C-alpha positions in Angstrom: 80.8 33.5 16.2 84.0 33.1 18.2 87.0 32.8 15.8 90.5 31.7 17.0 92.2 34.6 18.7 88.9 36.5 19.2 87.3 37.7 22.5 83.6 38.6 22.8 81.8 40.1 25.8 78.2 39.0 26.4 75.5 39.8 29.1 75.0 36.6 31.0 73.3 35.5 34.2 73.6 38.4 36.7 76.4 40.2 34.9 78.7 39.7 31.9 81.1 37.1 30.7 83.8 36.8 28.0 84.0 34.0 25.5 87.4 33.5 23.6 89.0 30.9 21.6 92.8 30.3 22.0 95.4 28.8 19.6 94.2 25.3 20.5 90.8 26.1 19.2 89.1 25.5 22.5 86.5 27.9 23.6 86.4 29.3 27.2 83.8 31.3 29.2 84.9 33.4 32.1 83.9 36.3 34.2 84.4 39.6 32.4 86.3 42.0 34.8 90.1 42.0 35.4 90.9 41.4 39.1 93.3 44.2 39.2 91.2 47.3 38.6 88.1 45.9 36.8 89.0 46.5 33.3 86.7 44.9 30.6 88.6 41.7 29.5 86.7 41.7 26.3 88.9 44.6 25.2 92.0 42.5 25.8 93.9 40.2 23.5 94.3 36.4 23.1 98.0 35.2 23.7 98.3 31.6 22.8 95.6 30.0 25.0 95.6 32.9 27.5 93.6 36.1 27.5 95.4 39.5 28.3 93.9 42.5 29.9 94.2 45.6 27.8 94.9 47.9 30.8 98.0 46.6 32.6 98.5 43.3 30.6 97.6 41.0 33.3 97.3 37.6 31.6 94.9 34.7 32.6 95.1 31.0 31.5 92.1 29.1 30.2 91.5 27.9 33.8 91.0 31.5 34.8 94.2 31.7 36.9 96.5 34.7 36.3 99.7 33.5 34.6 101.6 36.7 34.2 101.8 40.2 35.6 104.4 42.3 33.7 105.0 44.6 36.7 105.6 41.8 39.2 107.1 38.3 39.6 104.7 37.7 42.4 101.1 36.8 41.4 98.4 37.1 44.2 96.5 33.8 44.8 93.3 35.7 44.3 94.2 36.8 40.9 91.8 34.6 38.9 88.8 34.9 36.8 85.9 32.6 37.4 86.0 29.9 34.7 82.5 28.6 33.8 82.6 24.9 32.8 82.4 25.2 29.0 81.4 22.8 26.2 80.6 23.0 22.5 77.7 21.1 21.0 75.0 21.7 18.4 76.9 24.8 17.1 76.6 26.4 20.4 78.9 27.3 23.3 77.5 26.1 26.6 78.5 27.5 29.9 77.4 25.9 33.2 76.3 28.1 36.1 78.5 26.7 38.8 81.9 25.3 39.5 81.1 21.8 38.2 78.3 20.6 35.8 75.5 18.7 37.5 74.3 17.1 34.3 75.6 16.6 30.6 75.1 19.1 27.8 71.6 18.7 26.4 71.1 16.3 23.6 68.6 14.3 21.8 67.9 11.0 23.6 68.8 8.0 21.4 70.8 10.0 18.9 74.6 10.7 18.4 75.4 14.2 17.3 77.8 12.8 14.6 74.9 10.8 13.1 72.7 13.9 12.5 72.3 16.9 10.1 71.2 19.9 12.2 70.6 23.5 11.8 71.1 26.1 14.7 69.5 29.5 14.7 68.7 32.4 17.0 65.1 31.9 17.8 63.6 34.3 20.3 64.3 37.1 22.8 61.7 37.3 25.6 61.3 39.6 28.7 61.1 36.6 31.1 63.5 34.3 33.0 64.4 31.1 31.1 62.2 28.7 33.1 59.2 30.6 32.1 58.9 29.8 28.3 59.8 26.2 29.1 56.6 25.7 31.1 55.5 24.8 27.6 57.1 21.4 28.3 54.4 20.4 30.8 51.6 23.1 30.3 49.4 20.7 28.3 46.3 23.0 28.7 48.3 25.7 27.0 49.5 23.5 24.2 45.9 22.4 23.5 44.1 25.7 23.6 46.7 28.2 22.2 48.7 26.0 19.7 45.8 23.7 18.8 47.6 20.4 19.6 45.7 17.3 20.4 47.7 15.9 23.2 47.1 13.3 25.9 49.7 12.7 28.6 49.3 11.1 31.9 51.3 13.1 34.5 51.9 9.9 36.4 54.1 8.8 33.5 56.3 11.8 33.8 59.8 11.1 35.3 61.0 14.1 37.3 64.7 14.0 38.5 66.7 16.6 40.3 68.2 18.0 37.1 65.9 16.8 34.3 62.4 15.6 33.2 61.6 12.9 30.8 58.5 11.5 29.2 57.1 10.0 26.0 54.0 11.7 24.4 52.0 11.6 21.1 50.4 14.7 19.9 48.7 15.7 16.7 49.3 19.1 14.9 46.3 19.9 12.7 48.6 21.2 10.0 51.5 18.7 10.2 50.1 15.4 11.6 51.2 12.9 14.3 54.3 13.4 16.5 55.6 10.5 18.5 58.1 12.1 20.7 60.5 11.4 23.7 60.7 14.7 25.7 63.7 15.8 27.8 63.9 18.9 29.8 67.6 19.6 30.9 68.0 22.1 33.8 65.5 24.9 33.6 66.3 26.3 30.2 66.4 23.6 27.7 63.9 21.1 26.0 64.6 18.4 23.5 62.1 16.5 21.4 63.3 13.2 19.7 61.1 11.1 17.6 58.9 10.9 14.6 56.6 13.2 12.6 54.3 11.0 10.4 57.0 8.4 10.4 59.8 10.8 9.6 62.7 11.5 12.1 62.3 15.2 13.1 64.2 16.3 16.2 63.9 19.7 17.8 65.7 21.5 20.7 65.2 25.0 22.3 67.5 26.6 24.8 67.5 29.9 26.5 70.3 32.1 27.9 69.5 34.2 31.0 70.7 37.8 30.9 71.0 40.4 33.7 67.8 42.3 32.8 65.7 39.2 33.3 65.3 38.4 29.6 66.0 35.1 27.8 67.8 34.9 24.5 66.8 31.7 22.8 68.2 29.4 20.2 66.6 26.5 18.3 68.4 23.3 17.0 66.5 21.2 14.4 68.0 17.9 13.3 67.4 14.6 11.4 69.5 11.5 10.9 72.1 11.5 8.1 71.1 7.9 7.2 67.5 8.8 6.3 67.0 9.9 2.8 69.0 12.1 0.5 70.1 15.8 1.1 66.9 17.3 -0.3 64.7 15.0 1.9 66.6 15.8 5.1 66.7 19.5 4.4 62.9 19.2 3.9 62.5 17.6 7.3 64.7 20.2 9.0 62.6 23.0 7.4 59.4 21.4 8.7 60.8 21.2 12.2 62.0 24.7 12.1 58.7 26.0 10.9 56.8 24.1 13.5 58.9 25.5 16.4 58.8 29.1 14.9 55.1 28.9 14.8 54.9 28.1 18.4 57.3 31.0 19.3 55.2 33.5 17.2 52.1 32.4 18.9 53.7 32.7 22.4 55.6 35.9 22.0 52.7 38.6 22.3 51.7 36.9 25.5 55.3 36.6 27.0 55.9 40.2 26.1 53.2 41.3 28.4 52.7 38.7 31.1 53.2 39.0 34.8 54.0 35.4 35.2 53.2 33.8 38.6 52.0 30.6 39.8 48.3 31.4 40.3 45.1 29.4 40.6 45.8 25.9 39.3 43.2 23.3 38.3 43.2 19.5 37.6 44.3 20.1 34.0 47.4 21.9 35.4 48.6 18.8 37.4 51.7 18.3 35.2 52.4 22.0 35.1 52.3 22.0 39.0 55.0 19.3 38.9 57.2 21.5 36.7 56.8 24.4 39.2 58.0 22.1 42.0 61.0 21.0 39.9 62.0 24.6 39.3 61.5 25.6 42.9 63.9 22.8 44.0 66.5 23.3 41.3 69.9 24.5 42.8 70.8 28.2 42.3 74.2 29.8 42.3 76.0 33.0 41.6 79.5 31.7 41.3 81.0 34.7 39.3 79.6 37.3 41.8 82.8 37.4 44.0 84.9 37.9 40.8 82.9 41.0 39.8 
């Protein structure tokens, strides 16, 4: 959506951010408001790899630092926008909530992006924070009773690190068959499933962007190796993966639209879910762009 020379403004985290692509083709994500008088930088113009404010033409480089003020040769040290660490992968622009990424851009374990055919699509918009829909990753009771998946996973086999969760699992969908998957949760807003469906390689990823009103705008990525089958066969696998994910979302949406989500009374069947709650509670938080508002 971000063409060279284009600036977009988007609700993001606790406020807003701009996305723009300079002449070099590199995308940048920064805080939205000019440090001079608070003009909306998304109304500005791309100059080379810089972005220029529409109000008084203060210009900022791709590192967020002011590079030019037409009315003065002296640039204040505080004249800078917050530059979110930015990367592009899976047809998405990723911005890390902090001065330095704590982990890599999410991917499919065991696969290289260049070796995959993939489709990326807008997938959901839910009135909950991003970590809430991703309880699905370890809410096995929910996966069994609402989605009808036959799943058996020993919580002791789940590896919980400071910034990601990983485990292998086999589950059966009554309509599609047997999934053998390696699961990876990155941060608190992305899950990737890598593996086989009835022997076919079908990979799925879901990720959610937090917005100031407490909602989550979500995206899905469905992939399969370029080396497996012809174009029609790969497209068929991708469509299967997309349909499976969309079914889960459609079944979850009415509940998420009305839930007052909280950690309530947990039982033994929620042991893995309790691990996820602890992971979220310990996850570092930040508001790096707040002082640039």
